[in-house]
C-alpha positions as CSV (number, residue, x, y, z in Angstrom):
1,M,-0.1,0.0,-0.1
2,R,2.8,2.4,0.9
3,K,4.3,1.8,-2.6
4,L,1.1,2.5,-4.2
5,L,0.6,5.6,-2.5
6,L,4.2,6.9,-3.3
7,A,3.7,6.1,-6.9
8,G,0.4,8.0,-7.0
9,V,1.9,11.0,-5.4
10,A,4.8,10.8,-7.9
11,M,2.4,10.6,-10.8
12,L,0.3,13.5,-9.5
13,G,3.5,15.6,-9.3
14,V,4.5,14.9,-12.8
15,T,0.9,15.5,-14.1
16,T,0.9,18.8,-12.3
17,A,4.2,19.9,-13.6
18,M,3.2,19.1,-17.1
19,Q,0.1,21.1,-16.9
20,R,2.0,24.1,-15.5
21,T,4.7,24.1,-18.2
22,A,2.0,23.6,-21.0
23,Y,1.2,27.3,-20.5
24,A,4.9,28.4,-20.9
25,Q,6.1,27.8,-24.5
26,A,9.6,28.6,-23.7
27,S,10.0,26.0,-20.9
28,T,8.2,23.2,-22.7
29,T,10.4,20.1,-23.3
30,P,9.4,18.4,-26.6
31,Q,8.1,14.9,-26.0
32,L,9.0,12.1,-28.5
33,A,6.1,10.3,-29.9
34,S,6.4,7.0,-31.4
35,P,5.5,6.8,-35.2
36,Q,2.7,4.5,-36.3
37,M,4.5,1.4,-37.5
38,G,3.4,-1.7,-39.4
39,T,1.7,0.3,-42.2
40,L,3.0,0.1,-45.7
41,I,3.6,3.4,-47.4
42,T,1.6,3.4,-50.7
43,P,4.1,3.3,-53.6
44,N,4.5,6.6,-55.4
45,F,1.7,8.3,-53.3
46,G,3.7,11.5,-53.4
47,Q,6.5,9.7,-51.9
48,S,6.5,9.5,-48.2
49,A,8.7,12.6,-47.7
50,N,5.3,14.1,-48.4
51,D,3.5,12.6,-45.4
52,N,0.1,13.3,-43.9
53,N,1.6,16.0,-41.6
54,N,2.9,18.2,-44.4
55,H,0.8,17.4,-47.3
56,Q,-1.8,20.1,-46.8
57,A,-2.6,23.0,-44.4
58,V,-4.2,20.7,-41.8
59,A,-2.7,17.5,-40.6
60,I,-4.6,14.4,-41.4
61,Q,-4.5,10.7,-40.1
62,G,-2.1,8.6,-42.1
63,T,1.0,6.4,-41.9
64,V,2.9,8.9,-39.6
65,A,1.7,9.9,-36.2
66,N,0.3,13.4,-35.7
67,P,2.3,15.4,-33.1
68,V,0.3,16.8,-30.2
69,P,1.0,20.2,-28.6
70,G,4.4,20.4,-27.0
71,S,5.6,17.1,-28.9
72,M,7.5,16.0,-31.8
73,V,7.5,12.9,-34.0
74,I,10.9,11.6,-35.3
75,R,10.8,8.9,-37.9
76,L,12.8,6.9,-40.3
77,N,10.6,5.1,-42.7
78,G,11.9,3.3,-45.7
79,R,11.2,0.8,-48.5
80,I,13.4,-2.0,-50.1
81,W,12.0,-3.9,-53.0
82,S,13.4,-6.5,-55.4
83,E,12.0,-7.4,-58.8
84,V,12.4,-9.5,-62.0
85,S,11.6,-8.4,-65.5
86,V,11.4,-9.4,-69.0
87,E,11.2,-6.8,-71.9
88,G,11.5,-6.2,-75.7
89,S,12.6,-2.9,-77.2
90,T,13.6,-1.7,-80.6
91,G,16.9,-0.5,-79.1
92,D,17.8,-3.9,-77.8
93,V,19.9,-4.4,-81.0
94,N,22.3,-1.6,-81.8
95,G,25.0,-2.6,-84.3
96,L,26.9,-5.6,-83.1
97,N,25.5,-5.1,-79.6
98,K,22.4,-6.9,-78.2
99,E,20.7,-6.8,-74.8
100,A,19.3,-9.8,-72.9
101,S,15.5,-9.7,-72.4
102,Y,15.4,-10.4,-68.7
103,N,16.9,-8.8,-65.6
104,M,16.7,-8.3,-61.9
105,G,16.9,-5.2,-59.6
106,T,16.7,-4.1,-56.0
107,Y,16.2,-0.8,-54.7
108,L,16.4,1.1,-51.3
109,R,14.8,4.3,-50.2
110,L,14.8,6.1,-46.9
111,Y,12.6,8.7,-45.5
112,P,13.9,10.6,-42.4
113,G,11.6,13.3,-41.0
114,V,10.4,15.2,-38.0
115,S,7.1,16.8,-37.2
116,G,6.6,19.0,-34.3
117,M,3.7,21.0,-32.6
118,A,4.2,23.9,-30.3
119,T,1.7,24.5,-27.5
120,N,0.1,27.5,-29.4
121,G,-0.7,25.1,-32.3
122,L,2.1,26.0,-34.7
123,R,3.2,23.0,-36.5
124,W,6.6,22.6,-38.2
125,G,9.0,20.0,-39.4
126,A,11.6,18.8,-41.9
127,N,11.6,15.9,-44.3
128,A,14.0,14.2,-46.8
129,E,14.2,11.4,-49.2
130,I,17.4,9.4,-49.6
131,R,17.7,7.0,-52.6
132,E,20.1,4.4,-53.9
133,N,22.3,5.9,-56.7
134,F,23.4,3.7,-59.6
135,N,26.5,4.8,-61.5
136,G,27.6,3.4,-64.7
137,V,30.0,0.6,-64.5
138,G,32.6,-0.4,-66.9
139,Y,34.7,-3.5,-67.2
140,E,37.8,-4.5,-69.2
141,A,40.0,-7.4,-69.6
142,S,43.2,-7.2,-67.3
143,P,45.6,-7.1,-68.7
144,A,44.3,-5.7,-71.8
145,S,45.3,-8.8,-73.9
146,A,43.9,-11.3,-71.4
147,T,40.5,-12.9,-71.6
148,T,40.3,-14.6,-68.2
149,S,40.4,-11.7,-65.8
150,I,37.9,-8.8,-65.7
151,T,38.4,-5.7,-63.7
152,A,36.0,-2.8,-63.0
153,T,37.3,0.3,-64.6
154,N,35.4,3.1,-62.7
155,A,34.7,2.0,-59.1
156,Q,37.8,2.5,-56.9
157,N,37.5,1.1,-53.3
158,S,40.8,2.7,-52.2
159,S,43.0,5.5,-53.3
160,T,45.4,3.4,-55.2
161,T,43.5,0.4,-56.5
162,T,40.6,-0.5,-58.6
163,G,38.4,-3.1,-57.0
164,T,36.5,-5.9,-58.7
165,S,33.2,-5.3,-56.7
166,G,32.4,-2.5,-59.2
167,L,28.7,-2.6,-58.9
168,T,28.5,-2.5,-55.1
169,C,31.2,0.3,-54.9
170,E,29.2,2.3,-57.3
171,Q,25.9,2.2,-55.4
172,T,25.7,5.3,-53.3
173,L,23.2,7.2,-51.4
174,Y,22.0,10.7,-52.4
175,V,19.4,13.2,-51.3
176,R,16.4,13.4,-53.6
177,R,14.1,15.6,-51.5
178,A,15.0,18.0,-48.5
179,F,12.6,20.7,-47.2
180,V,11.5,22.4,-44.1
181,W,7.9,23.4,-43.3
182,V,5.8,25.4,-40.9
183,A,2.0,25.3,-40.8
184,Q,-1.0,26.7,-38.9
185,D,-4.5,25.3,-39.5
186,K,-6.2,28.5,-40.2
187,I,-3.4,30.2,-42.1
188,G,-1.9,27.3,-44.3
189,I,1.3,25.5,-44.8
190,F,4.6,27.0,-46.0
191,R,7.3,24.7,-47.4
192,F,10.8,25.7,-48.2
193,G,13.6,23.6,-49.9
194,Q,14.0,21.0,-52.5
195,G,10.7,19.3,-52.8
196,D,7.3,19.1,-54.8
197,G,5.4,22.2,-55.8
198,V,1.8,22.6,-56.6
199,S,1.8,19.8,-59.4
200,G,3.2,17.2,-57.2
201,L,1.2,18.0,-54.0
202,F,-2.1,18.4,-55.9
203,D,-1.7,15.3,-58.2
204,A,0.1,13.2,-55.7
205,G,-0.1,10.4,-58.4
206,I,-3.9,10.2,-58.1
207,G,-5.0,12.1,-61.3
208,T,-2.0,10.4,-63.3
209,F,-2.6,7.0,-61.8
210,Q,0.9,6.5,-60.4
211,N,-0.6,4.7,-57.5
212,V,-1.0,1.6,-59.5
213,A,1.8,-1.1,-58.9
214,Q,5.1,1.0,-58.8
215,G,3.9,3.7,-61.0
216,L,3.2,2.2,-64.4
217,W,5.3,4.5,-66.9
218,D,6.6,6.4,-64.0
219,G,7.4,3.1,-62.1
220,D,10.1,0.5,-62.4
221,A,9.1,-1.3,-65.6
222,P,10.3,1.4,-67.8
223,G,13.7,0.9,-66.3
224,A,13.7,-2.5,-67.8
225,V,13.3,-1.2,-71.4
226,S,15.9,0.4,-73.5
227,G,15.6,4.2,-72.5
228,N,15.7,5.5,-76.1
229,S,12.8,3.5,-77.0
230,A,10.6,4.2,-74.0
231,P,8.1,7.1,-74.4
232,T,8.5,10.3,-72.5
233,Y,6.5,10.4,-69.3
234,P,5.3,14.0,-69.5
235,W,3.3,14.6,-66.3
236,Y,4.7,17.4,-64.1
237,S,4.1,15.6,-60.7
238,L,6.4,13.1,-58.7
239,Q,9.3,13.7,-61.1
240,G,12.7,15.2,-60.4
241,A,12.1,17.8,-63.1
242,E,9.5,19.4,-60.8
243,Y,10.5,18.5,-57.2
244,G,14.3,18.8,-57.9
245,S,14.4,22.4,-57.7
246,N,14.5,24.7,-54.6
247,K,11.2,26.6,-54.1
248,I,8.7,28.3,-51.7
249,V,5.4,26.6,-51.5
250,Y,2.2,27.9,-50.0
251,L,-1.1,25.7,-49.6
252,S,-4.1,27.4,-48.2
253,P,-6.6,26.0,-45.8
254,Q,-9.6,24.1,-47.2
255,F,-13.0,26.0,-47.7
256,A,-15.7,23.7,-48.6
257,G,-13.3,21.1,-49.9
258,V,-11.4,23.7,-51.9
259,D,-7.8,24.9,-51.4
260,F,-5.3,26.7,-53.5
261,G,-1.5,26.6,-53.8
262,L,1.3,28.8,-55.1
263,D,5.0,28.2,-55.5
264,F,8.1,30.0,-56.9
265,A,11.4,28.5,-57.9
266,P,14.2,31.0,-59.0
267,N,16.0,28.4,-61.1
268,N,16.5,24.6,-61.3
269,G,19.5,24.3,-59.0
270,N,20.4,24.5,-55.3
271,G,21.7,28.0,-55.8
272,I,23.2,29.3,-52.4
273,E,24.7,25.9,-51.5
274,F,26.4,25.7,-55.0
275,Q,28.8,28.6,-55.3
276,C,29.6,29.9,-58.7
277,A,33.1,31.0,-59.2
278,N,31.8,33.5,-61.7
279,A,29.0,33.9,-64.4
280,S,29.9,30.9,-66.5
281,Q,28.6,27.5,-67.8
282,G,26.7,25.5,-65.2
283,C,26.1,28.4,-62.7
284,P,22.6,27.9,-61.4
285,S,21.7,31.7,-61.1
286,L,22.6,32.5,-64.7
287,S,20.1,34.9,-66.2
288,S,21.8,34.9,-69.8
289,S,24.6,33.0,-71.3
290,G,26.6,33.0,-74.6
291,Q,28.4,29.8,-73.5
292,T,28.6,27.0,-76.2
293,N,30.5,23.5,-76.1
294,T,33.0,22.4,-78.5
295,A,30.5,21.6,-81.1
296,G,29.2,25.1,-81.0
297,T,25.9,24.1,-79.3
298,P,24.6,26.4,-76.5
299,T,24.9,24.8,-73.0
300,D,22.5,26.8,-70.7
301,N,19.8,28.1,-72.9
302,F,17.2,25.5,-71.9
303,R,17.3,26.1,-68.2
304,F,14.3,27.8,-66.7
305,R,14.3,31.0,-64.5
306,N,11.7,32.2,-62.1
307,E,9.2,29.3,-62.4
308,I,5.8,29.9,-60.8
309,Q,2.8,27.5,-60.2
310,A,-0.7,28.5,-59.1
311,G,-3.4,25.9,-58.6
312,V,-6.8,25.1,-57.1
313,R,-8.0,21.7,-55.8
314,Y,-11.3,20.2,-54.8
315,Q,-11.9,17.1,-52.5
316,G,-15.4,16.3,-51.6
317,V,-18.2,13.5,-51.6
318,V,-21.4,13.9,-53.7
319,G,-23.8,11.1,-52.9
320,P,-22.0,7.8,-53.2
321,A,-19.1,9.3,-55.2
322,S,-15.8,10.7,-53.9
323,I,-14.4,13.5,-56.2
324,Y,-10.8,14.6,-56.5
325,A,-9.9,17.3,-59.0
326,F,-7.3,20.0,-59.5
327,G,-6.1,22.6,-62.0
328,D,-2.7,24.0,-62.1
329,Y,-0.9,26.7,-64.1
330,I,2.9,26.4,-64.8
331,G,5.0,29.3,-66.1
332,S,8.6,30.2,-66.3
333,G,11.2,32.3,-67.9
334,V,14.4,31.0,-69.5
335,V,18.1,31.6,-69.5
336,N,18.6,34.1,-72.4
337,Y,21.1,33.0,-75.1
338,T,23.4,35.7,-76.1
339,G,25.9,33.7,-78.3
340,P,26.0,33.4,-82.0
341,P,23.0,31.9,-83.9
342,L,22.9,28.2,-84.9
343,T,22.3,27.6,-88.5
344,P,20.7,24.5,-90.3
345,A,24.1,23.8,-91.7
346,A,25.7,23.8,-88.3
347,L,22.9,21.5,-87.0
348,G,23.1,19.1,-90.1
349,V,19.4,19.5,-90.6
350,S,18.0,21.2,-93.6
351,G,15.1,23.4,-92.9
352,S,15.5,23.6,-89.1
353,K,14.3,26.8,-87.5
354,Y,16.2,26.3,-84.1
355,N,18.8,29.1,-83.8
356,G,19.6,28.7,-80.1
357,Q,16.8,31.0,-78.9
358,T,14.3,29.4,-76.4
359,Q,11.1,30.3,-74.6
360,G,9.8,29.7,-71.2
361,V,6.9,27.4,-70.1
362,N,3.5,28.5,-70.4
363,A,1.3,25.4,-69.6
364,G,-1.8,24.0,-67.7
365,F,-2.2,20.7,-65.9
366,A,-5.6,19.4,-64.7
367,A,-7.2,16.2,-63.7
368,V,-10.4,14.7,-62.2
369,D,-11.1,11.3,-60.5
370,V,-14.4,9.9,-59.4
371,T,-14.5,7.0,-57.0
372,V,-17.5,4.9,-56.2
373,A,-17.4,1.6,-54.3
374,G,-13.6,1.1,-54.6
375,L,-13.7,2.0,-58.4
376,T,-11.9,5.0,-59.5
377,V,-12.3,6.4,-63.1
378,G,-10.2,9.6,-64.1
379,A,-8.7,11.7,-66.7
380,A,-5.8,14.2,-66.9
381,W,-4.7,16.8,-69.4
382,Q,-1.6,18.8,-69.8
383,G,-1.0,21.3,-72.5
384,G,0.7,24.6,-73.7
385,Q,4.1,25.8,-74.6
386,Y,6.7,23.2,-73.3
387,N,8.7,20.3,-74.5
388,G,9.5,17.1,-72.7
389,V,8.8,17.0,-69.0
390,V,7.5,20.5,-69.0
391,D,10.8,21.8,-70.1
392,T,11.6,25.0,-72.0
393,S,11.3,24.9,-75.8
394,P,13.1,26.4,-78.8
395,K,11.4,29.5,-80.2
396,G,9.1,28.5,-83.1
397,A,8.5,25.1,-81.8
398,T,5.1,23.5,-81.8
399,G,3.2,23.3,-78.4
400,A,2.8,20.1,-76.4
401,N,-0.3,18.2,-75.5
402,A,-0.6,15.3,-73.2
403,Y,-3.9,13.4,-72.2
404,L,-4.6,10.3,-70.1
405,I,-7.6,8.2,-69.0
406,G,-7.2,5.6,-66.3
407,V,-9.2,3.2,-64.1
408,Q,-8.3,1.6,-60.8
409,Y,-10.2,-0.7,-58.6
410,V,-9.4,-1.5,-54.8
411,T,-11.0,-4.3,-52.8
412,G,-9.5,-5.3,-49.5
413,P,-5.8,-6.0,-50.0
414,F,-5.9,-6.1,-53.6
415,T,-5.5,-3.2,-56.1
416,I,-5.6,-3.3,-59.9
417,G,-5.5,-0.5,-62.6
418,A,-4.6,0.6,-66.0
419,A,-3.9,3.9,-67.7
420,Y,-3.3,5.1,-71.3
421,Y,-1.8,8.4,-72.4
422,G,-0.8,10.1,-75.5
423,F,1.8,12.9,-75.9
424,D,2.6,15.2,-78.8
425,S,5.4,17.5,-78.6
426,Q,8.3,19.2,-80.4
427,G,10.8,16.4,-79.4
428,A,14.1,16.8,-80.9
429,V,15.0,20.4,-80.9
430,Q,17.2,20.3,-84.1
431,L,14.0,19.4,-85.9
432,T,12.1,22.6,-85.0
433,G,10.0,23.6,-88.0
434,V,10.7,20.0,-89.6
435,S,8.9,17.4,-87.6
436,Q,7.2,16.8,-84.3
437,R,7.1,13.9,-81.9
438,H,4.1,11.5,-81.2
439,E,4.2,9.0,-78.3
440,N,1.6,6.6,-77.0
441,A,1.8,4.6,-73.8
442,F,-0.2,2.0,-71.9
443,G,0.3,0.5,-68.5
444,A,-1.5,-2.1,-66.3
445,G,-0.6,-3.4,-62.9
446,G,-1.6,-4.3,-59.4
447,Q,-0.6,-5.0,-55.9
448,W,-1.3,-7.4,-53.1
449,Q,-1.0,-6.2,-49.5
450,I,0.1,-9.6,-48.1
451,T,0.3,-8.2,-44.7
452,P,1.1,-4.8,-43.1
453,G,4.5,-4.0,-44.3
454,L,4.8,-6.6,-47.1
455,Q,3.4,-6.5,-50.5
456,S,3.8,-8.1,-53.9
457,Y,3.1,-6.2,-57.3
458,W,3.3,-6.6,-61.0
459,E,3.1,-4.1,-63.9
460,Y,3.1,-4.2,-67.7
461,V,3.9,-1.3,-70.0
462,Y,3.8,-0.8,-73.8
463,G,4.8,2.3,-75.6
464,T,5.6,3.7,-79.1
465,R,7.5,6.7,-80.4
466,H,7.5,8.5,-83.8
467,Q,9.4,11.5,-85.1
468,G,10.3,12.0,-88.8
469,D,13.9,12.3,-89.5
470,F,15.0,11.3,-86.0
471,N,17.0,8.0,-85.1
472,F,15.6,7.0,-81.6
473,V,18.2,4.4,-81.2
474,T,21.3,6.6,-81.8
475,Q,19.5,9.9,-80.9
476,T,20.6,11.7,-84.0
477,A,18.5,14.0,-86.3
478,G,18.4,14.0,-90.0
479,S,18.3,10.2,-90.1
480,K,15.6,8.0,-91.9
481,A,16.4,5.0,-89.7
482,F,14.4,4.1,-86.6
483,N,11.9,6.9,-86.9
484,N,9.4,4.6,-85.2
485,V,10.3,2.5,-82.1
486,Q,8.5,0.6,-79.4
487,S,9.0,-1.0,-76.1
488,Q,7.2,-3.2,-73.6
489,A,8.0,-4.8,-70.3
490,L,6.5,-7.1,-67.6
491,L,7.7,-6.8,-64.1
492,V,7.0,-8.6,-60.8
493,G,8.3,-7.8,-57.3
494,L,8.2,-7.9,-53.7
495,E,8.4,-4.9,-51.4
496,V,8.9,-4.4,-47.6
497,G,8.0,-1.0,-46.2
498,W,8.2,0.4,-42.7
């Protein structure tokens, strides 16, 4: 009885002390809250650096615990998956070289992060995404005349020797996303750093059906095919082209299911952390450049400046249907080219209008998805003045237009889905005024949540590419060979997430 009384007095003292310090922000000691474990992070759902605490103005329930006033949540989530694939692509045969149709791969991603909440309701945090890097590995016979000993040529494991474990030596870790954020429910959320803008946060893979398997044409199966034969994935969400730049992002609170977002990126680099020796090639903060390479081609004229995005999103329920829709404007300037104009003769393409001058992005991105009883049907569109993955384009180039339809069905631990998109763009800049690029892509896949933390998945992709006078295999303009290419792959894998 005496021990119980002492314990009760001690507990009362601790409780009273916590209640007192709750009113004094400066003296509050953050309490560490355990993250919710055992729930697999959905593949490609914004990537888990964008978690339920920082994805919109008000924190929502999800895979990461919500901090309470005077506390912080520290987490280190991750994913490891391994897969096998078979593929067939036009580029599998190139001269005397031929690729095998089957392969295997394993990948690691880590998601460190912290989410905190002050006693006055201010929320704050920082998140990062760390990925496994795959550098090119070369091999040669050693010595040069031998045929029985193979040595890695570009993976040193000491300062004086070259190791034979080239592949593992070349696999490194690198930072893909890194940002800090502050939020207040009635004001909104501000995010600063290298991370997703309005496109990535509003789409989150929902409108573009990147939540099927590992992402379909933005998943792993495209990595199995020959890259030059694979269609461009044009959607400006969950791609490094969008989230790789440093930016300021603001998302408003929701009003009747509607919120809006704004972001600004001064350039596509990590400017202050990368010091320019002077205004020269590769400097992230260039506003104009006359720099050319040894072939006389401009080197910085396709880099954007002062990119802005402005969008609106709706999330709501109408009768039995859940509706998710957004629209986003994307605009930018460009590094002005001040060097000598290029000529068709220099480019080797008769009739080309590309002279080195480029223009900024002026595009729209929109999608709508309707879900009833686990079945989702949706469509997306992205069009305007851009090239490739919402990149700047040559002056005089045709505009770009991408359209997508998709379907997904979820029942219990099983998900299955498919999507088709078409993409028309300028393509090869040397062929401005000569020809345009036309690409079509289909993907289907599914996943099975075997148990919390473990899932299997599969995906199949098929795509075609066409551009007159462009050799896709060798990436050269002015050629009549390989103007039409195709690629396809089937992939199955097993993933563990925590």
